C-alpha positions as CSV (number, residue, x, y, z in Angstrom):
1,M,-8.5,-75.4,157.7
2,P,-8.4,-75.0,154.0
3,K,-5.7,-74.2,152.0
4,K,-4.9,-70.9,150.1
5,P,-5.2,-71.2,145.9
6,T,-1.6,-71.7,144.9
7,G,-0.6,-69.6,142.5
8,L,-2.0,-66.8,144.6
9,V,1.6,-65.2,145.6
10,E,2.7,-65.5,142.7
11,G,0.6,-63.3,140.6
12,I,0.6,-61.2,143.4
13,I,4.2,-60.4,142.9
14,W,4.3,-60.3,138.9
15,V,1.5,-57.7,139.7
16,L,3.9,-56.1,142.1
17,A,6.6,-56.2,139.4
18,L,4.6,-54.7,136.4
19,L,3.3,-51.9,138.6
20,G,7.0,-51.1,139.7
21,I,8.1,-51.4,136.2
22,Y,5.2,-48.8,134.9
23,F,5.6,-46.3,137.9
24,F,9.3,-46.8,139.2
25,G,10.7,-47.5,135.0
26,S,13.9,-45.4,134.5
27,S,13.6,-43.3,131.5
28,G,16.7,-41.2,132.3
29,E,20.6,-42.1,131.5
30,H,21.4,-43.0,134.8
31,H,19.5,-45.6,136.4
32,F,19.9,-48.2,139.1
33,S,21.1,-51.5,138.0
34,L,21.2,-55.3,139.8
35,C,22.8,-56.7,136.6
36,P,26.0,-58.6,137.9
37,L,27.6,-58.4,134.7
38,D,27.0,-54.3,134.6
39,M,28.6,-54.5,138.2
40,L,31.8,-56.2,136.6
41,G,31.8,-53.6,134.7
42,L,31.1,-55.6,131.3
43,P,29.8,-53.5,128.8
44,W,27.2,-55.3,127.4
45,C,24.4,-58.0,129.0
46,P,21.8,-59.7,127.0
47,G,19.2,-58.3,129.6
48,C,19.8,-55.5,129.7
49,G,17.3,-52.8,129.0
50,L,14.9,-55.8,129.5
51,G,12.6,-53.5,131.7
52,R,13.0,-50.0,130.4
53,S,12.2,-51.5,127.5
54,M,9.1,-52.6,129.4
55,H,8.6,-49.3,130.6
56,H,8.2,-47.5,128.2
57,L,6.0,-49.8,126.2
58,M,3.5,-49.7,128.4
59,M,4.0,-45.5,128.3
60,G,3.1,-45.9,124.8
61,Q,6.6,-45.3,123.3
62,F,7.0,-47.9,121.2
63,Q,10.1,-46.8,119.1
64,L,12.3,-46.1,122.2
65,S,10.9,-49.5,123.6
66,W,12.6,-51.2,120.7
67,E,15.8,-49.4,120.5
68,L,16.1,-50.4,124.1
69,H,15.7,-53.8,124.1
70,P,14.0,-55.8,121.1
71,L,12.3,-58.8,123.3
72,G,10.9,-56.1,126.0
73,S,7.4,-56.4,124.1
74,F,8.0,-60.4,124.4
75,A,8.7,-60.3,127.7
76,L,5.7,-58.2,128.9
77,L,3.3,-60.5,126.5
78,V,4.7,-63.2,128.8
79,I,3.9,-61.8,132.1
80,V,0.8,-60.7,131.4
81,W,-0.2,-64.2,129.7
82,R,1.2,-65.7,133.3
83,I,-1.0,-63.6,135.5
84,V,-4.3,-64.2,133.5
85,T,-3.3,-68.0,133.5
86,L,-2.8,-67.7,137.3
87,I,-6.4,-66.1,137.5
88,H,-7.7,-68.5,136.1
89,F,-6.5,-71.5,137.8
90,I,-7.3,-69.6,141.0
91,K,-10.8,-69.3,140.2
92,K,-11.2,-72.8,139.0
93,Q,-9.6,-73.9,142.3
94,K,-12.4,-71.8,144.1
95,K,-14.6,-73.4,142.5
96,L,-13.5,-76.6,143.6
97,W,-13.6,-75.7,147.1
98,Q,-17.1,-74.4,147.1
99,M,-18.5,-77.8,145.9
100,Y,-17.2,-79.2,149.4
């Protein structure tokens, strides 16, 4: 029985994460947070605002994205780059399977 391509599950998870950020990104003041520092009541966290920043970046609101978190565009680029490399890796694996 042939193995499934490695990286497929990771690629699906990243795509679903970006779709979730795009469609369900919070643009209001009150939002749901899984941040443990926020749950502890600490006023600052280095990652808070990153998801909302990526959401606004995908919506074309560049200034608001930058204000929420300056590294939002970098994080989005890294995730998209990872998805692209996984797609190329999976395609390469499929070509190797077709040789046998």
